[in-house]
N, CA and C atoms as an extended XYZ file, in Angstrom:
261
Properties=species:S:1:pos:R:3:atomname:S:1:resname:S:1:resid:I:1 pbc="F F F"
N         4.904     -114.265       47.430 N   UNK     1
C         5.921     -113.278       47.789 CA  UNK     1
C         7.090     -113.998       48.458 C   UNK     1
N         8.279     -113.467       48.238 N   UNK     2
C         9.489     -114.053       48.816 CA  UNK     2
C         9.490     -113.870       50.335 C   UNK     2
N         9.872     -114.926       51.025 N   UNK     3
C         9.823     -114.905       52.492 CA  UNK     3
C        11.175     -114.649       53.140 C   UNK     3
N        12.259     -114.948       52.442 N   UNK     4
C        13.576     -114.769       53.044 CA  UNK     4
C        14.307     -113.619       52.364 C   UNK     4
N        15.347     -113.171       53.007 N   UNK     5
C        16.124     -112.057       52.466 CA  UNK     5
C        16.755     -112.443       51.131 C   UNK     5
N        17.281     -113.670       51.061 N   UNK     6
C        17.926     -114.068       49.807 CA  UNK     6
C        16.907     -114.232       48.684 C   UNK     6
N        15.697     -114.659       49.013 N   UNK     7
C        14.657     -114.801       47.999 CA  UNK     7
C        14.197     -113.433       47.498 C   UNK     7
N        14.124     -112.449       48.418 N   UNK     8
C        13.775     -111.082       48.017 CA  UNK     8
C        14.841     -110.508       47.097 C   UNK     8
N        16.109     -110.760       47.431 N   UNK     9
C        17.205     -110.271       46.598 CA  UNK     9
C        17.153     -110.920       45.212 C   UNK     9
N        16.930     -112.236       45.151 N   UNK    10
C        16.844     -112.923       43.869 CA  UNK    10
C        15.695     -112.372       43.030 C   UNK    10
N        14.597     -112.027       43.692 N   UNK    11
C        13.454     -111.447       42.976 CA  UNK    11
C        13.828     -110.095       42.383 C   UNK    11
N        14.556     -109.275       43.148 N   UNK    12
C        15.017     -107.981       42.640 CA  UNK    12
C        15.957     -108.168       41.461 C   UNK    12
N        16.892     -109.115       41.589 N   UNK    13
C        17.849     -109.360       40.525 CA  UNK    13
C        17.157     -109.882       39.269 C   UNK    13
N        16.134     -110.697       39.447 N   UNK    14
C        15.413     -111.264       38.306 CA  UNK    14
C        14.731     -110.163       37.497 C   UNK    14
N        14.179     -109.170       38.182 N   UNK    15
C        13.532     -108.053       37.495 CA  UNK    15
C        14.558     -107.292       36.664 C   UNK    15
N        15.709     -107.034       37.261 N   UNK    16
C        16.771     -106.287       36.583 CA  UNK    16
C        17.301     -107.062       35.369 C   UNK    16
N        17.533     -108.357       35.545 N   UNK    17
C        18.052     -109.195       34.464 CA  UNK    17
C        17.037     -109.324       33.334 C   UNK    17
N        15.758     -109.456       33.691 N   UNK    18
C        14.712     -109.572       32.683 CA  UNK    18
C        14.637     -108.308       31.832 C   UNK    18
N        14.781     -107.145       32.468 N   UNK    19
C        14.745     -105.886       31.730 CA  UNK    19
C        15.925     -105.800       30.762 C   UNK    19
N        17.098     -106.226       31.208 N   UNK    20
C        18.288     -106.195       30.350 CA  UNK    20
C        18.135     -107.137       29.168 C   UNK    20
N        17.686     -108.374       29.446 N   UNK    21
C        17.518     -109.351       28.376 CA  UNK    21
C        16.447     -108.917       27.381 C   UNK    21
N        15.389     -108.288       27.866 N   UNK    22
C        14.338     -107.802       26.982 CA  UNK    22
C        14.865     -106.742       26.036 C   UNK    22
N        15.702     -105.849       26.542 N   UNK    23
C        16.270     -104.811       25.679 CA  UNK    23
C        17.214     -105.418       24.649 C   UNK    23
N        17.944     -106.459       25.037 N   UNK    24
C        18.838     -107.131       24.095 CA  UNK    24
C        18.034     -107.832       22.991 C   UNK    24
N        16.935     -108.478       23.353 N   UNK    25
C        16.083     -109.124       22.350 CA  UNK    25
C        15.477     -108.090       21.414 C   UNK    25
N        15.139     -106.924       21.947 N   UNK    26
C        14.599     -105.844       21.128 CA  UNK    26
C        15.641     -105.371       20.118 C   UNK    26
N        16.892     -105.269       20.548 N   UNK    27
C        17.980     -104.889       19.652 CA  UNK    27
C        18.130     -105.903       18.526 C   UNK    27
N        18.011     -107.179       18.876 N   UNK    28
C        18.087     -108.249       17.881 CA  UNK    28
C        16.983     -108.101       16.846 C   UNK    28
N        15.760     -107.931       17.316 N   UNK    29
C        14.625     -107.810       16.400 CA  UNK    29
C        14.769     -106.586       15.495 C   UNK    29
N        15.269     -105.491       16.039 N   UNK    30
C        15.469     -104.280       15.256 CA  UNK    30
C        16.503     -104.517       14.159 C   UNK    30
N        17.572     -105.229       14.477 N   UNK    31
C        18.607     -105.526       13.480 CA  UNK    31
C        18.040     -106.381       12.354 C   UNK    31
N        17.229     -107.371       12.704 N   UNK    32
C        16.628     -108.246       11.695 CA  UNK    32
C        15.658     -107.457       10.819 C   UNK    32
N        14.866     -106.592       11.442 N   UNK    33
C        13.921     -105.780       10.675 CA  UNK    33
C        14.647     -104.830        9.722 C   UNK    33
N        15.792     -104.315       10.136 N   UNK    34
C        16.556     -103.413        9.275 CA  UNK    34
C        17.011     -104.133        8.015 C   UNK    34
N        17.453     -105.376        8.159 N   UNK    35
C        17.872     -106.155        6.990 CA  UNK    35
C        16.674     -106.425        6.104 C   UNK    35
N        15.560     -106.842        6.687 N   UNK    36
C        14.350     -107.109        5.910 CA  UNK    36
C        13.899     -105.872        5.129 C   UNK    36
N        13.988     -104.709        5.771 N   UNK    37
C        13.592     -103.462        5.124 CA  UNK    37
C        14.514     -103.152        3.941 C   UNK    37
N        15.812     -103.374        4.110 N   UNK    38
C        16.767     -103.143        3.024 CA  UNK    38
C        16.523     -104.116        1.870 C   UNK    38
N        16.162     -105.353        2.193 N   UNK    39
C        15.863     -106.352        1.159 CA  UNK    39
C        14.609     -105.940        0.384 C   UNK    39
N        13.588     -105.486        1.106 N   UNK    40
C        12.353     -105.059        0.459 CA  UNK    40
C        12.574     -103.846       -0.442 C   UNK    40
N        13.544     -103.003       -0.086 N   UNK    41
C        13.859     -101.843       -0.919 CA  UNK    41
C        14.502     -102.277       -2.236 C   UNK    41
N        15.151     -103.436       -2.247 N   UNK    42
C        15.707     -103.978       -3.476 CA  UNK    42
C        17.134     -103.595       -3.787 C   UNK    42
N        17.781     -102.860       -2.895 N   UNK    43
C        19.170     -102.448       -3.123 CA  UNK    43
C        20.103     -103.484       -2.496 C   UNK    43
N        20.772     -104.265       -3.342 N   UNK    44
C        21.599     -105.370       -2.840 CA  UNK    44
C        22.801     -104.861       -2.044 C   UNK    44
N        23.429     -103.775       -2.505 N   UNK    45
C        24.609     -103.248       -1.806 CA  UNK    45
C        24.240     -102.764       -0.401 C   UNK    45
N        23.140     -102.032       -0.313 N   UNK    46
C        22.698     -101.529        0.991 CA  UNK    46
C        22.271     -102.694        1.896 C   UNK    46
N        21.587     -103.670        1.312 N   UNK    47
C        21.144     -104.821        2.088 CA  UNK    47
C        22.343     -105.585        2.618 C   UNK    47
N        23.374     -105.727        1.809 N   UNK    48
C        24.577     -106.454        2.234 CA  UNK    48
C        25.273     -105.723        3.389 C   UNK    48
N        25.335     -104.391        3.288 N   UNK    49
C        25.971     -103.608        4.350 CA  UNK    49
C        25.204     -103.744        5.670 C   UNK    49
N        23.893     -103.642        5.609 N   UNK    50
C        23.074     -103.773        6.817 CA  UNK    50
C        23.160     -105.199        7.352 C   UNK    50
N        23.200     -106.166        6.441 N   UNK    51
C        23.303     -107.577        6.840 CA  UNK    51
C        24.593     -107.820        7.611 C   UNK    51
N        25.702     -107.278        7.130 N   UNK    52
C        26.992     -107.469        7.808 CA  UNK    52
C        26.966     -106.907        9.227 C   UNK    52
N        26.354     -105.734        9.404 N   UNK    53
C        26.292     -105.156       10.750 CA  UNK    53
C        25.335     -105.931       11.653 C   UNK    53
N        24.279     -106.485       11.069 N   UNK    54
C        23.329     -107.236       11.897 CA  UNK    54
C        23.891     -108.592       12.315 C   UNK    54
N        24.803     -109.138       11.519 N   UNK    55
C        25.435     -110.411       11.878 CA  UNK    55
C        26.150     -110.285       13.225 C   UNK    55
N        26.861     -109.179       13.407 N   UNK    56
C        27.586     -109.009       14.667 CA  UNK    56
C        26.618     -108.877       15.838 C   UNK    56
N        25.481     -108.216       15.607 N   UNK    57
C        24.476     -108.084       16.668 CA  UNK    57
C        23.914     -109.457       17.025 C   UNK    57
N        23.579     -110.242       16.002 N   UNK    58
C        23.010     -111.575       16.235 CA  UNK    58
C        24.006     -112.455       16.990 C   UNK    58
N        25.274     -112.448       16.540 N   UNK    59
C        26.293     -113.266       17.203 CA  UNK    59
C        26.526     -112.836       18.646 C   UNK    59
N        26.555     -111.530       18.872 N   UNK    60
C        26.804     -111.019       20.218 CA  UNK    60
C        25.700     -111.454       21.177 C   UNK    60
N        24.453     -111.402       20.717 N   UNK    61
C        23.334     -111.774       21.576 CA  UNK    61
C        23.305     -113.282       21.801 C   UNK    61
N        23.717     -114.054       20.792 N   UNK    62
C        23.794     -115.509       20.966 CA  UNK    62
C        24.923     -115.876       21.927 C   UNK    62
N        26.039     -115.151       21.860 N   UNK    63
C        27.153     -115.410       22.771 CA  UNK    63
C        26.760     -115.178       24.224 C   UNK    63
N        25.869     -114.225       24.442 N   UNK    64
C        25.397     -113.942       25.797 CA  UNK    64
C        24.288     -114.897       26.231 C   UNK    64
N        23.944     -115.846       25.352 N   UNK    65
C        22.922     -116.862       25.608 CA  UNK    65
C        21.539     -116.268       25.849 C   UNK    65
N        21.271     -115.129       25.226 N   UNK    66
C        19.935     -114.554       25.296 CA  UNK    66
C        19.034     -115.276       24.299 C   UNK    66
N        19.628     -115.673       23.161 N   UNK    67
C        18.951     -116.592       22.256 CA  UNK    67
C        19.884     -117.779       22.038 C   UNK    67
N        19.330     -118.888       21.603 N   UNK    68
C        20.125     -120.086       21.367 CA  UNK    68
C        20.984     -119.907       20.121 C   UNK    68
N        22.140     -120.536       20.113 N   UNK    69
C        23.057     -120.406       18.980 CA  UNK    69
C        22.444     -120.927       17.684 C   UNK    69
N        21.591     -121.948       17.784 N   UNK    70
C        20.941     -122.467       16.574 CA  UNK    70
C        19.918     -121.478       16.023 C   UNK    70
N        19.265     -120.763       16.904 N   UNK    71
C        18.316     -119.743       16.452 CA  UNK    71
C        19.073     -118.613       15.758 C   UNK    71
N        20.220     -118.256       16.298 N   UNK    72
C        21.045     -117.224       15.671 CA  UNK    72
C        21.501     -117.681       14.288 C   UNK    72
N        21.924     -118.931       14.187 N   UNK    73
C        22.368     -119.470       12.908 CA  UNK    73
C        21.222     -119.493       11.908 C   UNK    73
N        20.030     -119.839       12.366 N   UNK    74
C        18.866     -119.873       11.481 CA  UNK    74
C        18.541     -118.488       10.938 C   UNK    74
N        18.572     -117.469       11.815 N   UNK    75
C        18.327     -116.090       11.370 CA  UNK    75
C        19.369     -115.661       10.345 C   UNK    75
N        20.633     -115.929       10.648 N   UNK    76
C        21.701     -115.524        9.731 CA  UNK    76
C        21.560     -116.215        8.390 C   UNK    76
N        21.231     -117.492        8.405 N   UNK    77
C        21.099     -118.255        7.173 CA  UNK    77
C        19.963     -117.720        6.309 C   UNK    77
N        18.827     -117.472        6.912 N   UNK    78
C        17.668     -116.998        6.152 CA  UNK    78
C        17.882     -115.593        5.614 C   UNK    78
N        18.502     -114.740        6.428 N   UNK    79
C        18.780     -113.383        5.952 CA  UNK    79
C        19.799     -113.408        4.818 C   UNK    79
N        20.811     -114.248        4.971 N   UNK    80
C        21.842     -114.378        3.929 CA  UNK    80
C        21.222     -114.843        2.620 C   UNK    80
N        20.358     -115.836        2.685 N   UNK    81
C        19.702     -116.358        1.489 CA  UNK    81
C        18.839     -115.280        0.827 C   UNK    81
N        18.167     -114.483        1.649 N   UNK    82
C        17.306     -113.419        1.114 CA  UNK    82
C        18.141     -112.334        0.431 C   UNK    82
N        19.284     -111.995        1.021 N   UNK    83
C        20.168     -110.986        0.423 CA  UNK    83
C        20.743     -111.502       -0.889 C   UNK    83
N        21.182     -112.761       -0.890 N   UNK    84
C        21.756     -113.339       -2.105 CA  UNK    84
C        20.728     -113.478       -3.220 C   UNK    84
N        19.459     -113.613       -2.867 N   UNK    85
C        18.404     -113.771       -3.869 CA  UNK    85
C        18.102     -112.477       -4.611 C   UNK    85
N        18.574     -111.347       -4.091 N   UNK    86
C        18.337     -110.073       -4.782 CA  UNK    86
C        19.088     -110.065       -6.105 C   UNK    86
N        18.445     -109.484       -7.118 N   UNK    87
C        19.058     -109.468       -8.454 CA  UNK    87
C        20.191     -108.463       -8.558 C   UNK    87
C-alpha cells in the first residue's frame, strides 16, 4: 500500500489511466473485428469501407501510444492485404 500522499495520488491516477487505456484497446479490437467480419462476409466494397474507418481508429490509438506504431502498421498491413485478396 502507498505510504505517502503523492504515492496514494499516483495509485488513484494509475487506476483511472488504466481504465481509459483498456477502453481504448477495446475500441481497437472492435474495429479490427469489424473488418475481419466484413472480409468473411465476402463483400469487397463493404470491407473496404469498414477498413477505411478502422484505419483512423488504429492510427488514433497508436498516436496516443496505447499501442506501438509498428503494431498499428502491422494490423493495417494485414487487414489491407486481406481486403485486397477478396475477389
